[in-house]
N, C-alpha and C positions, 0 to 999 in steps of 0.2 A: 405471676399470677397471685394476687392477693390473697386469696384463701389458703395458700400453701406456705408462705414464706413466714419468716419472723417478723416482717413488718407489714403493718395494715396502710391501706390507703390514706386513711384520715392521720396517721403518725407522720407522713411525708410531706413536707410543703415544697411542692413543685412549682419553679418558676414559670409558670404557663406563658407569660409574655416573650420571655425569651426562648422558649420552645416554638412557638409559634412563629417568631420572628426567623429563627433559623430554618425551620421548613419553608416558610414563604421565601427567603433567600434562595435555597436550594432549589426549589421548585422554579424560580425565575431564572436561575442559572441553566436548569435543565431544559425549561423552554426555549430560551435562546439559543440552546445548543442543538435542539432539535428542528426548530423553526428555520435556522440561519438568519435569522433576524440581524445579528450582527453584520454579518457579509452583506445584506441588503441594505442597512443605514449606511455602511461605509461607502457602497458604492453610490448612493444617493448623495451623501454629504460631498464625497471625493469629485462628483461629477458636477456639483453645485459650485465649490469653491475653485475648480481648475485644477485638481490634482489630478495628473496622468501618469502613464507607463514611464514618462521621462522625467519624473520628479526624482532628485537624488534621495538616497537612502537617508541622509542626515536630517531633511526635512521631516520626513515621516517620525524619526527616531525622536527628534526635539518636541514635534507636536504630542505625539504620544506620551512621553516621559512627562511632559509639561501638563498635559492634561490630567494624568494620573496623579501627578505631585500636588498640583493646585486643586482637584477635585475635593481634599480634605478641607477646603475653606467651605465647601456646601454640605458634603456628605459627611455623616459622622461613622458610618458603618464601614469597617474593612472589609467584612465578609461580601456586603454589596458593591463596593467598590472592586473588589477582587472578581466577583462573578460577572460583573458588566466589562471592566477595562481589559481582563485578560483574555476572553473571548475576540474582543475588538482587535487587539495587539495580534493575536493569532491570525483573525482574517484579513489585517492588512498585510501581514507577511504572506499568507497565500496568494492573497491578489496581485502582489507585486513579485512573486517568486523568490522571497527572501528566506533564508531559516528562519522557521519558527521561533527558536529561543532566541535569534538577533533582535526580536521586538519583545516578544513574550517575557523573557527572562528579565531585562531591565524594568519592565512596567511591573513586574511581581516584586522586585526589590523596593521599591517605592510606597509598597502598601501601609508601613508601619508609619509614616511621617502624618499624624493626627495630633499633634501638640501645639496648635495654633490658637484654638479657642478651648476653653474650659470644658465645654460640653462634647469634644471631639473624642474623648477616651476616658475611662474611668480614672486612671492615675492622676491625668489632668484635671478632672473635675475634684477629685480627692485632695490635690495639692491646692486648688483654688478655695476649697472651702476651709482650708486653715487659715485663709486671711493672710497671707503672707506677701502675696502680690495682686497686682489688678488685671483688668481685661486688657489695659494697654500694654502692660508688662509681658503678659503672655502673647500678645499677639506680634509685638515687636520680636520677641525671641523666636517664635515659631515661623515668622516670614523670614526671618534671617536664617535660620537653619534650613528652611525649604530651599531658598536661592543658592546656599553654599551645598546642600545635597543635590541640588539638580545639575549644580555645575560639575561635581563630583561623580555623578552618573554619566556625563557627557566625556569627561576623562578616562572614565572606565570604559564606556564604549568605544572610545578611539585607542584605547591600549589591549585591554584585557579581551574583548571580543575579536579583537584582531589576532590576536595570540592563540585565542581558542579556534580560530578558523572561521567564525560565524559570519564576519565581514571583512572588508577591506579597509576597516577604519570609518570613522565618521567623516571628518572634513580633509584628511590628507590622502 
C-alpha cells in the first residue's frame, strides 16, 4: 500500500516488461494445464507421425530431450520452455504409462542450456558485448556443449534412471 510505507510509487522503478512477461508465461502454463492442450497436441502429433503404444521408451526419451535441448536455438525464455516442455513430457509419460519422472526429470534438467546465441541469456549477452568473441565462436561452443550434454543425459538416463527404478534403462 503506497500511502502507508516508506517508499512511494514514484520512487520505485518497476521493470513492468519483466513482470508482464512472467505473468504471461505463468498464465500460459496454467492454461495449458487446465485445458489439457499438451495431451491433445501430443495425441495429434504422435498419431500423425506414427508413434504408438508399441514405440520403445528410448525413442520418446531421445525425442523429448532433443526437442528440449535444441529448442534453445529458437526460444530464449527458460520460463516459457519449462512451462511448455515439462507438461508435454508429463503428458507423454501419462499417455504411455511411464513413471512421470522418467521423462519430466530429464527434460527439466536440460532447461539451462541457453548459451548458443548471445541473445539466449543475459550472461551470454553480457559476454558478447565485451567484444571478446564473435557470433560464430559462441555458436560453435554452444552447439558443441549441447551435443555433449544431450549425449550425457542419455548416459544418465541409461544409468541413473535405472538405478532410481524409473526405467529399465534406455537402450539395454
